[in-house]
Every structure is written in C-alpha cells, then in structure tokens.
C-alpha positions, 0 to 999 in steps of 0.5 A: 492469514498467513505469517512468517517469523519476521513478519511476526517482528513487525506485526503484519496482518496478512489476508490472502485473497482479499480480493478475487483474481477476477477482480483484480484483472478487473481493477487493473484493466480499469486502471489502464484506461483511466486518468493518472498523475504524479503522486504527491508526498507529504512532509510539514504541511498539509499540501502535498507536493510531487518529489520524485527523488522521494516517490515516483508512483503514478496515481490512477483516478478510477470511477467513483463506483470502484472507489465506492466498492473498494472503500466498502471492502475496506470498511467490511473488514476494518473490525478484524483488522482493529481486533488484530491490533487491538485498537479502535477504528472508525474510518478508512480515507479514500483508497489510492490506486497506484501504478509503479512503472519501471524505475519507480519507488517510495523510500523509506517512510512512515505514515503516521503516528511518529511526529516526522509528518504533521498532518491533519489526517497524520492524527488518524493514521492508526493502520496502513493498508497495501493490496497487491493486485498483480504478482512480483516475478523475476522473470518477465511475463505479461502481468507481473513486475519485477522488483518493487517489494513492499519492504519493512525495517526496523533500525533499532533491531536492524531487521528487515522483512520483504513481501512479495506482491501476490494478487488480491493479497492485503497487508496491514501494519501499524502506520508508525512502522518503516516501510518502503517500495524499492524501485521495479525493475521490470512490468508494472506494479499495481496497488491499492493503499489506504489508512484507518483511522 
C-alpha cells in the first residue's frame, strides 16, 4: 500500500496488484466480447436512469463466473478495508464492469452517506471501491487510455487529488467523498466498481 500526502487528506486505501496483469488482460478480453448498455445514475428514488449529461459510460455484462470471482476477491479483502476505515463491513454490492470510451466521463458526485441520494442501497454504501484494469498514458498506445483520471475533491478545503490508473490497482474510499472520472481523451478505460456496506 502506498499513499501520497494529498491522498492522505482523502483517506484513500490503495492496493497495487490487487489483480495481477494476466487477470487484468483476461478481464479486458472478456469485456471486449460482452454485451454493453449505458450505465444508469441514481437521484431521488429507487429507479436508475440513463443521463449522459451526468454519467456517460458503458456497463459491461461479463459471465456469472467472472462476477462471482471478482466479488469473492473483494470479500476476501473486506476485513482489511474495514480495518483501514475503522468500520464494520458485511457485504459488497455486485461489481459493475465499466468501459469509458473517448469522451466518456462521470461528473463529481458522492456514492452514499450524504443525504443527496435517496436509495435503499445508499444506506449501506459505506466504502466505495474502484479497480483499474488498464493504464493511463498521455500518448496513445494499444492498451492504455488518456484522460479518465479518478479525481477526489473537497470544496471546503479546496483540495483536489488526481489518481491515474495503473492495471490491477484497487482504491477504496469513504462513499461520501466527492469524486469524478474526467473525460477520456483517447483509448478505452476499463475498470470495476463496487461498494462495501
């Protein structure tokens, strides 16, 4: 686990090589050949809706075997995440497999514990998790993407921390922290997100 000074401000839990390079490549290959649909956003109410002014990204539907494997890996790590944040965590939501293409983004938002989103699941979202599957690179190459940083911000302190993607890296953070995915400028950004509660 590695942290920088600014990431300390946002209390990020980072695990490099949470997935090894081979498994990341295997996941991306499966995602390439899987069904996709526009990802939904939630506001007031229990039904999600597609709103591409807020969140523009494809949600990929991999095999049940892959979903189970990723969920189990997250659950195997749950106690370490709970210990880091000093909270009790019982479960995680089914992971979302995401592909951000050029121009895709997710505006600044929180995932839970804020009162801004009213969802049944919101009450149980205590820690958010994002896993990068490929790398971020300013120059286009075959497997990387440009832009697409995961950015954390705090309007009260005017602090901002930009996290570039590295294959297999997991980042966990309290669900009430404001975060966003800035627009992808080239390539495709592959990631997995979930929430512990």
